N, C-alpha and C positions, 0 to 999 in steps of 0.2 A: 483858397484854391489849392495850395500845396497839400493841405490836410486831405482834401478831396482826392487828389491824385494818389496819395498814400493809401487812402481807404479803398480806392479802386484796385490798386495793386494787391492789397490784403484780401479782398473778396475774390479776386481772380485766383489767388493762391489757394484759398479755401475751396473754390470750385474744383481746382485740380486735385485736391485731397478728398473730394467727394462730400464736402460739407456745403450745403446750399441754404443754410439757415440765415445767412447775413443779407441785409439790405442797406441801402444808403439813403441819406436825407440831405437835400440841398435847398435851403430856404429861399434862395434868390430865384427870380423868374427870368432866366436868360438862356443862352445856348447850352450851357452846362446842365441846366435842369432837364432838358430833353435827353441828354446823355445818361443822366442818373435814372430817369424814368425808364429808358430802354434797358439799362443795366438791371434795374429791379424787376422788370418784366421778364428778362432772361432768367434771372434767379428763380422767379415763381414757376416758370416753365420747367426748369431743371428740377425743382423740388417735386412738382407733380410727377414728372417722369421717373424720378428716383423712387417715389412712393409706389407708383404703379409697378415698377421693376421689383421692388422688395416684396410686394404682395404676390406677384407672379412667381417669384423665386420660392416664397413660402408655400404657395399652392403646389408648385412642382415638387418641392422637397417632400411635402406631405404625401403626395401621390406616389413618388418613387419609394419613400420609406415604407409605405404600407402595401405596396404591390406584392403579390405572392411570388413574383418572378425574382430570383436572386440576381442582383446586379453588382458587377465588379468592374471598376475602372482602374486599369493598371498602366503605369507609365513604361516607356521603353527601357528605362533603367532597372525596372523590377519592382519597386515598392507599389503598394496598393494606394491609389489616390482617393478612391471613394468606394464605399460598400453600404448597401441598404440593410434593413433589419433581416430580411429573408436570407441574404448572403451570410450575415454574421451567425444566424442560427444554423445554417446548413454547414458552414465550414469552420466555425470557431466557437461553438456552444454559446452563442449570443454575445460574445465579447467583441470589442472593436477590432477592425481589420486595418484601418488606415495606418500607413507607415510601416506595416510589416511587408517583408518580401513574399511574393506570391509562392515561390518554391518552398519556403518554410511552412506556409499554411497548407500547401498541397502535400507536404510530407505525411500528413495524417489523413489525407483524403482517400476515397475508395480507389482501387486499381482501375475500375471501369472509367472513372472520371479522368484519371491520368492518361489512360489510353485514348479517350475521346479528344483530349487536348493535344496529344502527340500526333493524332491523325490530321489535325488542322481542319478548318472549315466547319460547317454545321453538321449535326448528326444526332442520333439517339444513342443512349447508353442505359444500362440497367444495373442497379445496385440492390443489395439486400436491404430490406426495410428494417429500420431501427425503431424501437419503442418499448412499451411495457411488455408486450407479448413477444419476446424475442425467441420463444420456443416455436412460434409459428413461422413456417418457411414462406415468407412473402417477399415480393420484389417491388421496387419503385422504379418507374421509367421516367427519364429526364430527356429534355431536348436542349442541346447546347447550341447557342448561336454566338458568333464572334464577328466583331466589326472593328476595323482599324481606321484611325483618322488622326489628324494633327491638332493639338490643342496648345496654344501659345507657342507655336513653332516646334513643338516636340511631339514625337509619335506616341500615341496611346492606343490601347486596345480595350474594347468594352466586351465583357463576357456576360451572357445572359443564360441562366439556368432555370428552366421551367419544368415543374413536375407535371407529368401527364398521366399519372396512375389512375386517378379518379375519372378523367376524361376517357381513358382507354377502357375502363370497366363499364362506363355508360355506353361506350361504343360497342363493346362486346355484347351487352344485353340487346341493343338494337340489331346487331348483326345476327344473333341467335334467332331473334324474331323474324329477320329476313330469311334466314336459311330454312326455318320451319315453313314459311310461306312458299319458298321455292320448291322444297321437297313435296309439300302438299299439292302444289300446282302440277308438278311433274307426275306425281302418282295419279292424280285425277285425269290428266291427259292420256295416261297409258291405260288405266283401269277401265275408264268409260268405253273406249273402243273394244277392249278385250271382252268386256261383258256383252257388248252388242254382237261381236263376232261369235262368241260362244253360243249365244241365243240363236243366231242365224244358223250356225252349224247344226245345233240340235234340231231346229225346225226342218232343215234339209234332210237330215237323217230320218226324221219322222215321216217325211213325204217320200223317202226313197230316192231323192235327187242328190246323189253323192258326187256328181261330176265337179262341183265347185268346192268340195271339201279340201283338196290339196291347196287351193289358193287361200282359203280361209285359215287353214292351219299354218301356212307359210307366213301370213300376215301376223298371226298370233305369235309365232316364233320370233319374228323380227321385232315386234313391240316388246316382248319379254326380254330379248337380248339387250335392247336399248335401255330398258329399265334396270336390268342387272348391271350394266356398265355404269349407269348413272349412280346407283346406290354404292357400287364398289369404290367409286371415286371418293365419296364421302367416308366410307368405312376405312379406306386406306389411311386417311388422316386421323380418324377417331381411334383406330386400333393399331397404332404404330407399335410394332413389337420391340422388345428390348434389343439393342444392337448386339450383333454377334461379332466381336472384335477379332480381326485377323491381321496379321502382320503383312503390310503391303509396301511395295516399292512405288514411289510416286510416279516415276516416268512411265512405268508399265501401265499404271492406272490411268494416267492422262492420255496415253496413246490409245487405250481402249475407249476412253471417253470421246476422243476426237473422231472415232469411227461412227459415232451416233449423232454428233452435232458439230457444226463448224465453229471454231474459235482460234484465236491467235495466242499461242503460249508465250508468255512474257518471262524472260529469264530462264535459268536452268532450275529444274526441280531439285529439291533437297536429295542428297545422296542417301541420307539415313532413312531407313524404313520407318513406318508409323503404323500403329494398331488402330483400325477403325472397321466399321461394317461397310464393305465395298458396295454392296447393293444399295444400302440406304444413302450413303454419301453420293453415289452416282446419280440416284434419283433426285437428290437435293440440287446437285450441280446442273443436271439436265433442266430442271425447272428454272433455275436462275439464268442459265444461258439462253433458254427459250424466251424468257422475259426480255433479256437483253436484245435479242434479235427482233422481238415484237415491239420494242420501244421506238423503232424508227432509226436506230443506229445503223450506219453502214456495216455490212457483214465483216469487213476487214478491220473494223474498230472494236469488235467484240473480243475481249481478251480475258485470259485467265492466268493468274500468277500464284504460285505456291512458294512461301518463304518460311524458313525455320527461324523461330524466335527463341528466346532463352529457354522457356519451358513449355512452348506451345508451337503450333503450326498455324500460319495465317494463309487463308485462301481468299483471293480477291477476284471477283467477277466484275469486269469493267465494260462500259459501253459509252457511246457518244450520242445518246439520245437526248431528249429534252430535260432529263432529270425529273425531280419530283418537287412539287410545291410543299410548303410547310404542312398543309392539311393532309396531303397524301402521304408525306413522310411520317406523319404522326400515326396514321392508321394502317400503313402498308402491311405491318406484321400481324394485324388482327385477322383471325380466321374469317373467311368468306367476304372480306372487304376487297372490292375490285373496282377499278375505273373502266374496265373493258365491258362492252355491252354483253358479250357472251362469256365473260370470265367467271370462274367459280370462286376466285379469291383464296385458293388453296395452295398455290405454288409457293409463295413466300412463307405462308404459315407452316406448310409441311417442312420447308427447309429449316425454319426456326425450330420446329419440334425435333428434327433429326439432329441439329447442332446441339440443342440442350440435352437430348438423350445421350449424347457422347460426352456430356460434361462441359460443353463449349457454349458459344453464344454467337449471335449474328447481329450485324449492324449495317445501317444504310447511310451513305453520305453522298451528297452532291459533289461532283467533280468541278474543279476550276476549268473554265472553257466549255462547260456543258457535259452532261452525261451523269451516270450514277456509278458508284462503287458499292457492291454488296460484299461484305467481309464476313467470313466464317472463321472463328478462332477455335481450334481443337487442342485440348491439352495432350501432352506427350504421355502422361501417366495413364 
C-alpha cells in the first residue's frame, strides 16, 4: 500500500510535468482498485487531450508558417517572440528573427514601414519593389495591422504585414473594365438623343417648320455640355500636368482654401514656406475635405493639420465618420473605385496622383474612436 501511494505521488508529479505516459497496476480487488482504475482513466484522458493538442499546434504552426502574411509577435520588452517564414524573408533575408530586438531589425527596413509603425493603428504603405529587375521602377503595396494583448500576464503586440500588390493590380483591371462600361454607357445615353434631335431638326428645316428649332438646339447644347463636363472629369485625372512649383506660405494657402470649404485648422501652420503647385494641391485637398464631409462626420470634426517634419511636410485631413473597412481601405486609392452610388472614384486617386507627382505619397489610416486620417507627405526638396 505504501508503494502504491508513492506511485500515485510519482504519476501526479509526472502529470504536472506534462508526461502522461504512466499508469498504475493494483492486483487486489478492493477500494484501492477503484482509485487506481480512476487514476488510470484520468491519465488516458489526459494523454488523448495532449495528443489532440499537439496535433492542433502542429496544424496551426504549419498554417502560420506557410501563410503569405508576415507575422511578428513582439513582447513589451522589445525582443521578437515569434516570426513566420514570410516575416523572416521580408525583414531578415530568410534568417531567424526570434530573440532579436525589433528596433535592430527595423534599422534596415524601408522608411515607409517605419513611418507606418510610427503612425500607429492599421494602414497602407508603399515600398519600392525589390528583385532581379531592379532597374524597373515598381512599387509594392502593404497593409499593416496591429493588435495588442496580454500573454502570460505580459503585454505583447502582433504585427501583420500583408502584400496587396497583386490584388490591387487585379482590382485595377476590373476597375478599368468598369470605367469603360461607364463611359460607354454615358456616351450612348448622350449620343442617342443627340442623333434623334439632329434628325428631328433636319426634318423640321426640310418642312419649313423652324419655330421648334431653338428648343431642339438648346437641348442639344445642354446634352453636349453635360457630356463635355463628364469627359473633362476623367481627362483631368488621366492628363495631370507636371506640377509647377511655386514658393507658398502655408497660412495664406490655408486661408484661401478655407474660403472654398469648411474645415477646422489644427495647430499652427509651419512658418517656413514650401514649394508646391498651389492649384494642384488645392484640388487634392478640396477632394479630401469634400470626402470628409460626405463621410457623415460632423462638420466641426473635419480638420486639417500641416506639420513640418525633418525633411518633409505632413498634411493630415481628419474626420469623425465611420472610417473604412479593410476591403475599402485596400481599394480606396485605386482609380474609379467608389462606394458611393454616384461617385466617380477619382477624388482619392487624383489626390494620390498629385502627391506622387510632387515626389510625395498618400496614406489612409483609421482613427481611434472612429473616423479616418488621410495623410499627404510632401518632400521639402
